[in-house]
N, C-alpha and C positions, 0 to 999 in steps of 0.2 A: 503734800499728800503722798501716801505710800501705795504702790501698785505693782502688779506682776504682769509680765507680758512675754510673748515669745521672742520678739525682736528679730534680728537677723544675724546669723553667724555664718560668715562666708569666707572662702579663700579668695585672695586677690593675687594676680601675678606680681612678681617682684619688680618688674619694670615693663614699660611700654615703649614700643618703637613705632613711629609713624611719621608722616611728613611734618607734623607739628609737635614733635616729641618734647620740645623744651618750652612750649607755650605755658603761660599761667594766666588764669582768669582774674583780672583786677576786680571785677564786680563781686565775684565769689569771695575774694580775699577781704574786700571792704565789708562784706556782709558779716564777717566774723567779729567785727568790732561792735557788738551789741550787748546791752546789759543782760545779765541773768535776771530772770523773772523773780524779782525780790518778794512779791506777794505770795508766791507759791513755795517759798523756802520753809523748811528744808526740802530739797528735791530728793525723791527716793523712788527707785524702780529696780525690779529684779528681772533679769533677762536670761532666757534659756540659751546656753552657749556650749553645745555638746562637743564642738571641735577644739575647745581649749585643751592644752596639754594636761595630762592627768597629774603630772608632778609639779605643775605650777599652782601651788596652794599658798595663800597668804593674802596680804593687803597692800595695795598701792595707794599712797596719798600724794596729792598734788596741790600746789598753791599758785595763785595768779590773780591779777585784777579781774573783778567781776562786775563792778558797777561804776559807770562813767558819768551818769547824770543824776542830779539831785535838784529838785525844785525848778526844773527846766534849764538849769545851768550844767554845762558839761566840763569835765576836767580839761585842763590845757594840754595834757599829754596822757597817753594810755597808761603809763607807769604810775600815775597818780590815782588809779582806780582802787576801790576798796577790795581787800583780800577775800577770796572765795576758795574754800577748801573742798577738794573732791576726795572721796573715799571709794575705791574700787576693791571689793572683797571677792576673792576667788576661793570658795570653800572646798573645791575639789569634787563637786557633785554634778558638774555640767551646767552650773548656773553662774551668773555674774550679778553681784549686788552693788548698785550704785547709790551713793548718798552724797549730797553736796549742800553746803551752807556757808554763809558769810561769817567771817571772824568778827564777833560782836565786841569790838573795842568800844571804850567809853565814847570816843568821838563818833564812831559809826552810829551808835544808839542815839546820841544827842542829835545828830544831823537827820537821822530818819524821823525822829519825833518832831523836829522843827520843820522838816521838809525844805531845808535850805543849807547852804554851805556856811559852816561856823568856824572852819579851820583853814589854815594855809598848808601848802604842801610843796615838795621839792621842785617839781617841774613846772611851776608857774600857776598852779591852781590856787586861787585866792578866796578868802572869805568874802561873802557878798557885801557890797558897799563901797568898793573902789579903794584907792590907796589910803584914804583917811581911815578907813575901817581896819586896815592891815598894818599901818605904820607902827613901828616900835614893838610889835609883837613877833618875837623870834621863835615862838613855839610852832611846831609842826605836827600835823596829824599823823599818828601811828597807823599806817595803812595795813601793816601785817600781811603783805601781799607777795612776798618774793620766794620764800622757800618753806619747807616743812621738815621737821626733824622728829623721828621716833627714837626714843632713847629709854632704856637700852634697845638697840636695833633688833636683835635676834632672840629676845627673851621668849621662852616657850612655856614657862611656868604659869599655870592658871592663876596662882595667887600673887603674881607679880605683874601689875599693869604698868606698862611703860608710859612715859610722858609723850604727848604729842604737842609740839611747839610750832607755832606760826612765826616766821622770822621776817624782819625787815631791818636793813643794816643801820638805820639811823635811830633806832629805838630799842626797847626791850621786847623780848618775845612774849607771845600770848600762849597760854596753855589751854588745850581743848580736850574734851573727852574723845578718845579714839574710836569709840563705838557710835555715839550720837552726834559728834562734832559740836556739841554745846561748848561755848566759850566759858572757861572757868576763871579767867583773870590773867593779869600780868604775872609773869614768872621772873623773879630776880635772881634765879640760879643760886640759891642758898646764900643770898646776900652779896654775891660778887658784883651784881649790877645795881644801879640806882636810877630813879626817875630823872627825866630831862633829856634834852637834845645833846648831842656830843660836841658842845662848844663850851669852853671853860675860860677861866681867868688866868690859869697857870699857877694859881695858889691852891693847893689841894684842900686845905681846910675851908677856904671860902667857897670853892666849888661844891664841897659837900653841904655846906650851909645853904647855898642857893638851891641845890637839888631838893633838900629837905623842906625848903620854904615853898616849893612848887612854882618857881618862877619860870620854869621851862628850859633851863640850861644847867650845865654842870653834871649832866647825866653820864652814866656808864652804860654802854650799849653792847649788843652782840651782833657781829656782822652776819650776813645771810648765808655764808658757806662754811659751816663746820665740816670737819673731815675726821674719819676714824683712822687711827694708826693701826695697821693690820699686825704689827709686831706684838703689841700688848693689849689691843682693844680699847685704849683710852680715846676719849673724844678730844680733839684738838680744835680750838676755835679762837677768835680774837675779836677785839672791838677797838674803836678809835675815839680820841678826844682831841679836838683842835683847840689850840691855846695860843695866845700872843707870845712872841719871843723876839727880843732885840729889834723892835719896830716892825716886825713881820709876823709870820705865823709858823707854828710847828705842829706836828701831829704826833701825839703819843699813842702808840699801838701797844695794847696789852694783850698778851697771849695767855690762854688758859688751857691746861691739860687736865681733863676731868675723868673721874671714875664712873662706874655704872650708876651711882647715885647723884651724879653731877656735883660732886665735891672735889675741890682742887687737889691735884697731885703736884702740879707745878704752876706758878704764875710768874710772869716777868713782863716788864714794860720797857719799850725802846722809844726814845724821842728822835723823830726824824724831822729835819728842817723842811719848812714849807708845808703847804696844804696837800693832803693825799685823799683822793676819793677811792676808798677801799671797798670793793664788792666781794672779791675772792682773794685767796692766798694759797700758797702751797707749802709743803715742807718735805724735808728728807730726814734721814736718821739724825743728822747733826744741825740742820738749819731750818728756820722759818724763812719763807721767801715772799717778799712784798714788792709789787711794782709801783713805782712813783712816776706818773706821767707829768709832763711839763704843764701843769695847771696853775692858774693864778685865781685866787678867790677874792672877788670884790664885793664887800658886804653892804655897801651903802644902798644900792638899789633894793636889796632885800629888807634892810632895816627900815628904810623909808616907805616901805609898803608897795613898791612898784613891781617887783619881780620876785620869783621864787629863787632859792639859793642854787638850784640846779640849772637855771636858764643861762644862756650864753652871755647875757649882760652881767652875770655874777661870776660865772666860771669862764675864764679866758684860757683857751688851749693855745699854747705857744708852739706853733709848728716848727719854728726855727730852734727850739730847745732840744733837750735830750731826755730820754726816759731812763730812769735809774732802777736797776734791780738790786734790792737790798737782801743780802744773805745774813740773817741774824741768828747767832748761835742759840740752840735750844739749851735749857739749863742743865739737863743731864749730860749732854755732850760737852758743855763747857767745863763740867766737873771732871770729865774723863781726861781731857787734854786742853791745852791753852788754845782758845779760839777767839778771834776778833770778828767784828762785823765787817763784811766785805760789801762794798757798794760799787757796782759796775754800770757804766753808762753805755747805752745802745741808742740807735737812731730813734727819733721822735715817733711815738705811737701811743695808743691807749689800749690797755689790757683789761677787759672785763673778767675773762675766765681763763684759768689755768687748766690745761689738759692733765698734766702730771709733772713731777720732778723727781729725780733720783741722783744718787752719787755714785761715782766710780773713781776711787782713790781721791785725788784732789780736784777732780772735775765734777761739776754739778750740771746736769742736763735738764733744761727747763723747756717744756712744751706748752705753748699758749695758743689762744685765739686772739689775734690783735687786729685793730683797725688803725688807719693812718691818723685819726683824730678822735676826739670825744664824739662818737658818731650818733648820739641821740638826735643830732641835727646837723645840717651843713655848717661847717666851721665859719663860713663867711656870711651867713645869713642868720637872722633871728629865728627862734623856734617857730614863731607864727608864720614867717615866710617859708621856712623849710617844709613845714607840714601842711601848708596851704590852709591852715585852720582846722585842727582836729575837731573842734566843736562844730564848725560849719559843715564838715564832712559828715559827722553823725547826723546832724539835723537834716541835711539835704539828701543823704544817701549816696552822694557822688564819691565820697572817700578820696577827694583829690589830693589829700596829704600823702597818700600812698605813692602816687605817681612821682611826686617831688622827692620823696625819701629814696626810692630805688634809682631814680635818675642821678642822684648824687654819686652812687657807686662805691661809697666808702663802707663796705660791709666786711664781715670778719674773714680772716685768712689764717691758716695754720702756719706757725713759725716756731723754730727751735733756736734756743740759745745754749751754746756750749760754754760754760763759764769755767775759766781756769782760776781757781782761788789763789794759787801761789803767785801768779803774775797779775792778778786783779784785772783780767781782760775777758772779753767774750767774743766768740765766733758766732755770727748770726747766719742762720740758714733760712732764707726767706725768698719767696714763699714756698712752702712744702707742697702746696696745691693751689691752683687758681680758682677753685670752687668756693662760692660763698658758704660759710659754715658758722654755726654757733651751737651753744649748749653741749659742750663735749662731756662725755662720760666714758668710763672704762670699768672693767671688772674691779670692784673696790678692793679686792685682795692684792691688786697691783699698785694701789695708791702709795706713793713715796718709794716705790720700787721700780726697777726696770720693767717696762711694758712693751709689748709688741703691738697690741691693738687698742684703738679707741673708737668710739661711736659718736657721730655728730648728726645734728639736724643740718641739712644741706640743700642747696639749690638744685633744680633739675639740670639747668644748663651748666656746663663745666667751667665757664669763665664769666658769665654775666652776673651783675648784681640783681638777684631775684629773691623772693621769699623762700623760706625753708619748706620744701615739699617732699624731701627724701630723708631716709635714714641711711647713712653711709658708714661702712666699716673702713677704718683707716689703718693701714699696715705700715708701721714705722721701721720695719726691718730693712727697707731699701734706702733709708735716709743716708747712712754712712757711705754707701757706694754710688748712689745716684742723686742725692740731694733732694729727693722728692719722696712722697709717700705713695704707697699703693692704695687704690680706692676700689671699693666694691659697693654698688648700690644694693642694699638689702631690701629696701621697701620704697616704692614710688607711689605717692598718694594720688598722682594724676593731675591734670590741668586745674581741677577745682578742689583739690585736697591740700591741706596745709598742716604740717606736722609740728608737734612740740618737742620737748626734750626726750630723747630715748633713755630709758633706765635699764641697766644690765642686771639680770637676775641669774645667778649661777644655777645650773641644773641641780636638782635635789641630790641625785647620786652622780655627782660630777666625776668625769674621768681625770680631772686635774688640768686639762687643757685650758689655757687662758680664755678661749672663746667658747667654752662649753657651757652655754646658757641661752637665755632669751633676752631680746629687747622688748620692752613693753612701754606703752605711752598712749597719749591721747592725740587724736587727729580731728581737725575741723573739716567736715564734709560740706563743701560749698554748693554741692548739688542738692542734697537733702536738707541743708541748713541744720544738721544735727551733728552730734559728736560720736565718733567711733573710738573704741578701744582696740588697739592693735598689738598683736604678738608676733614676733619674728624670731626664727632660729638664728642666733648670732653666728653660727658657723657658716651660714649661707647655703644656697642650693635648694631651699624649700620655700613653698608659698607662704605668704603672710596669712595669719588668721585675723579677720576683721570682724569685730562684734559691734554692730550698730546699737546705740542706746537711744531708743525712740523718744522723741519729744524733748530731748536734752540738748540744749544749745549753749555750749560754753564759749566764752570769748577767746579770740585768737592770742592775745598777748599772755598766754599761760607761761609760767616761768619754770619752777623747779619742783621735783618730786622725789619720793623715796619709797622703798619697798621693805616690808618685813614679812617673815614667814608666819608670824602670828595672825590668826584669823579673827577679825572683828566684825560681828554681825549684831 
């Protein structure tokens, strides 16, 4: 239903100090893990927001899991939830237009119609019927729940409608109408991708045949984190295909550099030994950068129908192993001068997200958020034991899985690697901060270039493992002298507020300063049980603008978003 209301647009202090300054409310946090009201979709509301900056005009899109239950059965893990796309339009007239809807993949539509689970998924969610109903079916549901891409990003022409793509790294993207959010179908990126999961035979022609036959394997996929090269505006992205090799496994990583029409300018494939779980990557002027954590894939529990491929019984993190940073030459750089792949080993860790990377002569500086292990669960416990039963938590309202997760303490930390290409070595500066962080963003004009600032979702407490409740500005200018970053809390959501990823938007008439812009994003308000849209001056020193979106309650495990200056209404 569509409606218009006044809502609340208010200023909130940047931080709070009291005797319980670092407390967080577990009940409020657990309340965030609730399904979007599917029967009311698409959700739509217009809110009066006169305090919004006059020059913040455009559209913010965000993706994340929105539905955890189907037919009384709950996903085994929050990341298995169906994708829900949010559109926040800021037309510049003192209003905010919200619209949200599910990505209507074929699997979503089928399960909704049947009111039961018909597909398996990565983190242990199984088709109804137990192991016998899941055995030997290696297809996975495309949940399209991780990221969202508007391309071309900054098009202003009324006659040029950009594509809006919902991304999930183990499948192909879905294309949506950027105004209505109606799902238009799978997008194979001008034939670069093909159907099926990213598992193959190692024989290209056979993989292609299996894909065309619809058996669920041999696919070519697009990872969830494409990036724009600010030097020439091309879109740089990648996808993986896991294949057998010499009695073990290898991962073929294909890199795509695309023009404004998503047609290839460059493509290249690199085969890397062993299994790689690739969520994000980075690049510089000359190299693509991939992190390979010490993971071992055990396929039998998955093939036999007992476990999902992302559960610890199938993915073994070898804490005594080493993590490898692969620096893979970009095609245009390899044509300019002779470059070879450089693979540097660093202490065991898992890297979900890169902050940035850049080159300085033969040095490559890589900034990341890392955890000690594959931290979707405790490395020494099953997913069920670690989360205390996500499905039981949802059913009972106790959310006991949250207690176990944060008691583990293996949350993200900022780390820098200084890689010397000539000597094939790396200097590790760790940790740059003791604060729990995730979802790093920066001014996209600095991507693959030297940067001073980054912006992260962060814990309120400076050292404890806690949920993300702040947006923190990270200053890297002190790393070379002090081995630590500077930190400034730009926004504190309070004891019952929980933040998502901050997205940096340059000011329309920017001064050219790297931090001359705004941070925007969504916050779950555990007091009102509603969602707030928040705007913060990235330079600091000003109060946050918090726009309450009445009666809209989006789940907590929201993942990634993007902003375009194009207005969609």
